[in-house]
C-alpha positions, 0 to 999 in steps of 0.5 A: 140261530141266525138263519131262523131269525132271518126267516122270521124277519122275512115273515114279518116283511111279507106280512107288512104288505097285507097289513098296510091298508089296515090302520088298526093293526099294529104289526112288526116294529109298530113303534120306534124304540123311543115311542115304546119306552115313552108309551110304557112311561105314560101308562105306568100305573100309580095304583093297583086299582088303576092297573086292574081297570086298565087290565080289564080294558086290555083283555076286553080289546083282545077278545073283541079284536079276535072276535072271541068274546065266547069260545066255540063249543068244545068238541066231545070227540076223544083224543087220538093218542098213539105210538108211545115211545119210552126214552131215558126217563120220559115217554113221548106220544103222538096226539091229535084232538079237535079244538073245534068240530073238524079242526085238529090240534096236533102235537106230542105229549111228553111224560115222566116215566117215574110215577108220582102222586100228582104232576105239574103240567106245562104247555110248550108253544113253539115259534116260527122256523123252517126245516124242520118246523117248530115242534120237531126242532132240536131246541123244542124237543130238548126242552120238552124232554128235559121238563118231562125228566124233571117230573112234568107232563108237557104238551107241545103242539103245531102252529096253525098250518105247520107240522101236521096241522095242514088244514089251512095256511099259516098266514090265513087271515084269522090265524091269531084267533084259531091259534088262540082257540087251539092254545085254550083247548090244548090247556083243556087237554092237558088238564084232562090228564089223570093226576095233573095238579091244577095249581101247577100249570105253566106255559113257555114258548119262544118268539111266536110261541112267546106271543102265544105264552103271554096271550094264553096267560092273559086270557086264561087264569088256569095258567099259574106260571109263564115264561115268555122267551125273546118276545116281550117288547115295548116296540115290536108287536109280532111280525106274523098274522098269527100274532098281530093279524087282528086288532088286539092292540088298537081300537080308535084312540085306544092303544096297548102293546105286548108288555102291557099284555104280558103284565096281565099275568101279574101277580102269577110267577113269570120269568122274562128271557131276552137277548141282545140280538132282537127286539128284546134287547132293551128288556133290562132298562125298559120292559122289565122295570115296567113289569116290576112296577106292576108286580109291585102293586101286588107286593109280589115282585119276588114272583117276577124274574128276568134273564138277559143274554146280551151276546145272544140271538133270537132263539130258545137256545141252551142258555135260555133253556137253562135259565127256564128250568130252575124257575119251573122247578122253583114254582112248579115243584119239579126235580131239578136234580134229575137233570143235573150232573155231578158238577151241578150243571144241567145235562140235556144229554138224555133228551134224544132228538127224534126224526119228524116221521117218528113224531108225526100224528098223521101217517099211513097207519093213522090218517087224518080223520075224515071230518077234517075241514080242509082249506083256508076258505072252509076254515074261515067259515068256521071262525 
């Protein structure tokens, strides 16, 4: 856990140098803690009308900052799905599909073995981390498998440049734009699965996956429930180009932060999960009260929850996952008893952690498609 956090801070430091000459980028700890708190106090909306005008402005700058006012044409090619494996209560398939012509989203699809009339759908973006990369890590596999055992269909996909997604480097200049397109197309893919209930769709990820979580919920109201983990901060804006490498937070005199962006999900259900070892350490006193006020404008404070683990570090570890599962069960109609032992504790034991080779999309038997666009320069031209 400590190693992963150190790696992430390293990523943040490396990114800082490239952002230094770009004044409209807000990267890393762009505010001090005091500035972040003061910003939220200044921008606390007095009415729903005031908030919705502000929300329109925030969404507009996110889209303009990414140069994503309109989505690129959706490819009509069929998804690649292979190597289905039946596990204890769930199955896993290896998946790739085009988000843009020649750009492939790569990931794994987890499904419950128990047949149902309809299924909740959950998107599971992951955070930064090495050896193994995000979707192959134990914490990612366990949460996807456990949610599938609870009755949801879950899709986890690679960050740009990680896992099987090797068409460009992760630090490509427009990684934030491509990662957002990939997230929206991942939602399209999830919703195309027979039996998916369009009213029971959630997204949850940690760290950089937390950024993907609140951006997707902000931009796409098909997301009905969101669980951003260890990322919603008043003063920290994301330490990687895939989070803050484009001017989505600032334009001239205009300024926002990630708390306001996360609040764009209101009044849809959200649980904020934070810890004492990173930039979410002030959540109970700073970020959560602001979010409560926004949800209160809709008379939906009950849709917002928070779990703060003051003695923990930056990850999506067991206790953070165990805070997330009941919330998903409550708002998506999932079966929490399916993953609860005789003493009433959540048991992730049946969620088996597989080797990366077993979850890989592209291998000797399933080569990368010939039309795949390769290299930063070629991918940037598409964007």
